[in-house]
C-alpha positions in Angstrom: 16.0 -6.8 -1.1 19.2 -8.0 -3.5 20.8 -10.8 -3.1 23.1 -11.6 -5.8 25.0 -15.1 -5.7 27.5 -16.0 -7.8 29.1 -19.3 -7.1 33.0 -20.7 -8.2 31.5 -23.3 -10.2 29.4 -20.8 -12.4 33.1 -19.9 -13.8 34.5 -23.1 -13.9 36.7 -23.0 -10.4 36.7 -25.0 -7.5 36.4 -23.4 -4.2 34.8 -23.4 -0.5 31.4 -21.3 -0.4 31.4 -19.0 2.0 29.6 -15.5 2.5 29.4 -13.1 -0.4 31.8 -12.0 -1.8 33.5 -7.9 -2.9 32.3 -8.8 -6.5 28.7 -10.5 -5.2 28.1 -7.3 -3.2 28.7 -4.7 -5.7 26.7 -6.9 -8.7 24.3 -6.9 -6.3 24.2 -3.4 -5.7 24.0 -2.4 -9.1 20.9 -4.5 -10.6 19.6 -3.0 -7.1 19.8 0.6 -7.7 18.9 0.2 -10.9 15.1 -1.2 -9.7 15.0 0.7 -6.9 13.6 3.6 -8.8 10.8 1.9 -9.9 9.1 0.0 -6.9 5.7 1.0 -5.8 5.7 3.3 -2.7 5.1 1.8 1.1 1.9 3.0 0.9 0.9 1.5 -2.1 2.8 -1.9 -1.5 4.0 -2.3 1.9 5.7 -5.5 1.5 9.1 -6.3 1.7 10.6 -7.7 -1.0 13.7 -9.8 -1.3 14.6 -11.1 -4.8 17.4 -13.6 -5.2 19.8 -14.1 -7.8 21.0 -17.6 -8.3 24.1 -17.3 -11.2 24.5 -20.8 -12.5 26.9 -20.0 -15.5 29.0 -17.3 -16.1 29.7 -15.5 -19.9 28.9 -12.3 -19.6 27.6 -9.4 -18.0 25.9 -11.3 -14.8 24.8 -8.4 -13.1 23.3 -6.5 -16.0 21.2 -10.3 -16.3 20.0 -10.8 -12.9 18.5 -6.9 -13.4 16.9 -8.0 -16.1 15.9 -11.6 -14.3 14.8 -9.6 -11.0 12.6 -7.3 -13.6 11.0 -9.9 -14.5 10.2 -12.1 -11.0 9.1 -9.0 -9.5 6.2 -8.6 -12.3 5.6 -12.2 -12.5 5.6 -12.3 -8.6 2.6 -9.1 -9.5 5.1 -6.5 -7.8 3.4 -2.8 -9.7 6.8 -1.8 -11.1 6.0 1.1 -12.9 8.1 0.0 -15.8 10.1 -2.9 -17.1 14.3 -2.7 -16.3 16.7 -4.1 -18.4 20.9 -3.7 -18.9 23.6 -4.5 -21.4 27.0 -4.2 -20.8 29.5 -2.1 -23.5 33.3 -3.0 -24.0 35.7 -1.3 -26.1 39.3 -2.4 -27.3 41.5 0.2 -28.2 44.0 0.2 -31.0 48.1 0.4 -29.9 47.7 3.5 -29.7 44.6 4.6 -28.6 43.5 6.7 -31.4 41.6 3.8 -33.1 38.9 1.6 -30.9 36.2 -0.8 -32.1 33.4 -0.6 -29.6 31.6 -4.6 -28.6 27.8 -4.9 -27.5 26.9 -7.6 -24.9 30.4 -8.6 -24.2 31.9 -12.1 -23.5 33.9 -13.0 -20.9 36.9 -13.5 -22.8 36.0 -9.9 -24.4 35.9 -8.8 -20.6 39.1 -10.3 -20.2 41.6 -9.4 -23.3 39.0 -5.5 -23.8 39.7 -2.4 -22.4 36.4 -1.3 -20.6 33.6 -3.0 -19.0 30.8 -0.3 -19.1 27.4 -1.4 -17.6 24.3 0.4 -18.9 20.8 -0.5 -16.4 17.0 1.5 -17.1 14.1 1.5 -19.0 12.6 2.6 -23.0 13.2 6.4 -21.0 16.1 7.1 -19.6 18.9 5.3 -17.7 18.8 4.0 -13.8 22.0 2.5 -12.9 25.9 3.4 -15.0 28.3 1.4 -13.7 32.5 1.7 -15.7 35.6 -0.4 -15.3 38.6 0.7 -17.6 41.9 -0.8 -17.9 43.7 2.2 -19.7 44.3 5.4 -18.3 40.5 6.8 -18.9 37.9 7.0 -21.5 37.5 9.9 -23.8 34.7 12.1 -22.8 33.6 12.1 -26.9 32.9 8.8 -26.8 30.2 8.3 -24.2 27.7 9.5 -26.8 28.0 6.8 -28.9 28.1 4.0 -26.3 25.0 5.6 -24.8 23.4 5.7 -27.6 24.5 1.7 -28.8 23.2 0.9 -24.7 20.3 2.4 -25.4 20.0 0.1 -29.0 20.5 -3.1 -27.7 18.4 -2.2 -24.4 15.3 -1.6 -26.1 15.5 -5.0 -28.1 16.2 -7.0 -25.0 12.6 -4.7 -23.2 10.8 -6.0 -26.7 11.9 -9.2 -26.1 11.0 -8.9 -22.1 7.6 -7.5 -23.0 6.9 -10.3 -25.1 7.1 -12.4 -22.2 5.8 -10.7 -20.3 4.3 -7.3 -20.6 3.1 -5.7 -17.7 3.1 -7.0 -13.9 0.4 -9.5 -12.6 -3.0 -8.4 -11.8 -2.8 -10.2 -8.8 0.1 -11.4 -6.1 0.1 -15.5 -5.3 -2.9 -16.5 -3.5 -0.8 -18.2 -1.1 0.6 -14.5 -0.5 -0.7 -12.8 2.4 -2.6 -9.8 2.0 -1.3 -6.5 3.2 -4.3 -3.6 3.3 -3.2 0.2 3.3 -5.6 2.9 4.5 -4.6 6.6 6.0 -6.1 7.9 8.9 -5.9 11.3 10.8 -3.3 10.7 13.2 -5.8 12.6 16.3 -7.7 8.8 15.0 -5.3 6.3 16.8 -6.2 6.6 19.7 -10.3 5.7 19.3 -8.7 2.4 17.0 -6.4 1.4 19.6 -8.7 2.1 22.5 -8.0 2.1 26.8 -5.0 -0.1 27.3 -5.4 -1.9 23.3 -8.6 -2.7 23.9 -10.4 -1.5 20.7 -7.5 -2.9 18.8 -7.0 -6.3 20.3 -10.7 -7.0 19.7 -10.3 -6.3 16.3 -7.3 -8.6 15.7 -9.3 -11.4 18.4 -12.3 -10.9 16.0 -11.2 -11.1 12.4 -7.5 -12.5 13.1 -5.4 -10.2 11.3 -2.0 -7.8 12.3 -2.5 -5.0 12.4 0.4 -2.0 12.4 -0.2 2.0 13.2 2.5 4.6 12.6 2.8 8.2 13.8 1.9 9.1 10.4 -1.7 7.8 10.4 -1.2 4.8 8.1 -2.7 1.3 9.9 -0.9 -1.6 7.8 -4.2 -4.9 8.0 -2.2 -8.0 6.8 -4.0 -11.5 6.4 -3.9 -14.4 4.7 -8.0 -14.3 4.7 -8.9 -11.7 2.1 -12.3 -11.6 4.1 -10.6 -10.9 7.2 -9.0 -8.0 5.9 -12.4 -6.3 4.6 -13.7 -7.0 7.8 -11.3 -5.3 9.9 -10.3 -2.1 7.4 -14.3 -1.3 7.5 -14.0 -1.9 11.3 -10.6 1.4 11.4 -12.6 3.2 8.4 -16.3 2.9 11.5 -14.1 3.9 14.1 -12.6 6.8 12.4 -14.9 8.7 10.0 -16.1 11.1 10.8 -20.2 11.5 10.2 -21.9 14.9 7.7 -25.5 15.9 7.6 -28.0 14.0 5.6 -26.1 10.8 5.9 -28.2 7.5 7.1 -27.4 4.5 9.7 -28.9 2.1 11.6 -28.6 3.1 14.7 -28.4 1.2 17.9 -30.2 2.4 21.1 -27.6 2.4 23.6 -29.9 5.0 26.5 -32.8 5.9 26.9 -34.0 9.4 28.4 -36.5 11.8 28.9 -35.9 14.2 26.9 -34.6 11.0 23.9 -32.5 8.4 23.0 -29.2 8.2 22.0 -28.2 5.7 19.2 -24.8 4.4 18.2 -24.2 5.3 14.6 -20.5 4.1 14.6 -18.5 1.9 17.0 -17.5 4.5 19.5 -19.8 7.2 17.8 -23.7 8.3 19.8 -25.6 10.9 18.8 -29.2 12.3 20.6 -32.5 11.4 19.0 -34.9 14.1 20.7 -37.8 13.2 21.6 -39.7 15.5 19.2 -37.5 13.8 16.3 -39.2 10.0 17.2 -41.6 10.5 15.9 -44.4 13.5 13.5 -46.5 13.6 16.1 -45.9 14.0 20.1 -44.4 11.7 22.5 -44.8 11.8 25.7 -42.8 8.8 27.1 -39.8 7.2 24.8 -39.6 4.0 25.9 -43.0 3.6 24.1 -41.5 3.5 21.4 -37.8 2.8 21.6 -36.1 0.5 23.7 -32.7 0.0 24.6 -30.5 -2.4 21.7 -32.8 -1.9 19.3 -31.6 -0.8 15.5 -34.0 1.9 14.3 -32.8 4.1 10.8 -31.9 7.4 11.7 -30.6 10.1 9.7 -27.8 12.9 10.6 -29.2 16.4 10.9 -26.2 18.3 12.3 -23.1 18.0 14.2 -23.2 20.9 16.6 -20.2 23.5 17.3 -19.0 21.1 20.5 -19.4 18.4 18.0 -22.7 16.0 19.3 -24.7 15.0 16.6 -27.9 14.9 16.2 -30.2 12.7 15.0 -34.0 11.8 13.9 -35.8 9.0 13.1 -38.6 11.2 12.1 -40.5 9.5 9.0 -38.1 6.9 8.6 -39.5 4.3 11.6 -42.8 3.3 10.6 -45.0 3.9 14.1 -48.3 4.6 15.4 -49.6 7.1 18.1 -49.5 4.7 21.7 -53.1 5.4 23.5 -52.9 8.6 25.8 -50.2 10.0 23.1 -51.4 13.5 21.7 -51.8 12.4 17.8 -50.8 13.9 15.1 -53.0 17.8 15.6 -50.4 18.0 18.7 -47.4 18.9 17.2 -43.9 18.5 18.6 -41.6 21.4 19.5 -38.1 20.7 18.5 -36.6 21.3 21.3 -33.4 24.0 21.1 -31.5 23.8 24.6 -28.9 22.7 25.8 -29.3 18.3 26.7 -28.3 16.7 29.8 -26.4 14.0 30.1 -25.7 14.0 26.1 -21.4 13.2 25.6 -20.3 11.7 22.4 -18.5 8.4 23.1 -15.1 7.7 22.7 
């Protein structure tokens, strides 16, 4: 997450540039610890976040500068931090008898070198999220902590006020060049419907939309694409695969099969319902194929989902059709068949 680079030239030294040392790792971890509590949850912002702090010149607490800079950088990038984070380093100078002292706020390099304490305190306007204390004497009396923390809070609030004047809240959108990751949560039992046999369904979604799809066992689905429209199309496809239809909903159903007792229509990908012959028209229908054809798209309404999960549909009064010659006409209403429908199945 946070890479903190402190090259030798930042303090006027000449040395080989190698990997991070103890100072870099420790200071980077402190700034990272201060900000992590305010990062969004993975479900809301499923991105891998990496912040790099490059220290070009040092004369004070660069770890606290890294905290402030990282907070501003994340908000500027569109990462929805819940609060801005800042930090300050407090110092202390004890008299030789260790009884009297002077506190110093935002200590510089010489004060850090000659002083007796480097107390880094980071947090928000509401509280502290990270601290680090280094002392050069035998210890710091507990009685000093209230005063030190009070002084550090006043300094932190002043820094946050200046940061807020520069950027008061995270940018509303990510960079247009950043890939979009959209997350949705589905019923884990529906994961197999999204994947399909041998990955047939998920591969079809990827091929059609050009997105990347990752599915976790918890039901969290992450759709990644640089094209917002492609992401929207893929998410809609997945939602249709996993949603449960409800009585009263209306769809544009595609006729998939014709039977003597009615017709089957696909209302959502992989979900078919039966339009019983008595629900095709407000008059008696003798032959289904005279009114419906395979591949035809007709408006349908969900009548009910029975105790076996089967979907019963109607297009009566939704589909404008007239009685064919030889049919019974309006004076012979069709009775509703209530028995078991042979051949009925719910597509997977």
